N, C-alpha and C positions, 0 to 999 in steps of 0.2 A: 504494500500500500504506500501511497505517497506520504511525504513528510512536509508539513506546512510550518513555516517560520513566520512569526509575527514580530516585526521590529517597530518599536515605538518608544514612548516614555510616559511616566506618570503625569497626570493632570493635563493631558493632551485631548482636547475635545474631538479632534478628527480620529485619534486612536480609539477613543471610547466608542464612537460611531462605527468604526471599522470592526472593532472587536465584537460588537453585537451582531453584525452581519456574518462575520466568520463563525462565531459560535452557533448561530442558527443553521448555517449551511453544513457545518461539521456534524450536526445531529443526523444528517443523511449519510455520513461516511464514518461509521464507528471505528474503522480500522486505521484512519488517518491519524498520525501523531501530530500534535501541536506543540511547538516550542516558542515561548515568548522571550524576547530579548529586548533590553533597554539600551538606547544609545547613551544613557547616562552611566551605565556600568562598563561599557566597552569603548574605549577611545577610537578604535578602528571603525566601529559602527557609527560613532558620532561624526567622524571625519567624512565618511562615505555618504551618510544619509540624513544629516542634520536638517537639511532643507526639504526632505522628501517624505518624512514620516507621516502616516504609517506606511511601512513597506511590507508587502506580503510576498513571501517566497514559497515556491513549490519545488521541492527537491533541489534546493540551493540555487534556483533560478528566479529572478525577479518576475513576479506575476503582475503586480500592480503597485502603484504608489498613490498616496493621498486618499482616494476614494475607492471603496470596494463595491463592485457590482456583483450582487448575489448570483445572477444567472451566469455571468462570465466565470466566476469562481467555481460554481457547480460544474460547468462544462470542462474547465481545466482539470478539476479533480477527477472527473469521469475519465478523461483522456489519460491522465497520469496513472490512474488505477488500472486501466486496460493495458498500459504499457509495462506495468510492473509484474 
């Protein structure tokens, strides 16, 4: 199954909105693992994504930044699950 990484930071309203969508979509994909990482805890993530959070990655590849579209995420996870 695919691995989803959520990169954000605390007290980020865009991150909170994106997290709600991600959590809802992941209810349909119980085998997908979710890892949350904060740009405040990892300097390399801060340097790479400070202007782009939230960042959603599927299997270490950027899927989307800023705004998560549920249908697009669902389709990407379906494709990733079929490929694994």
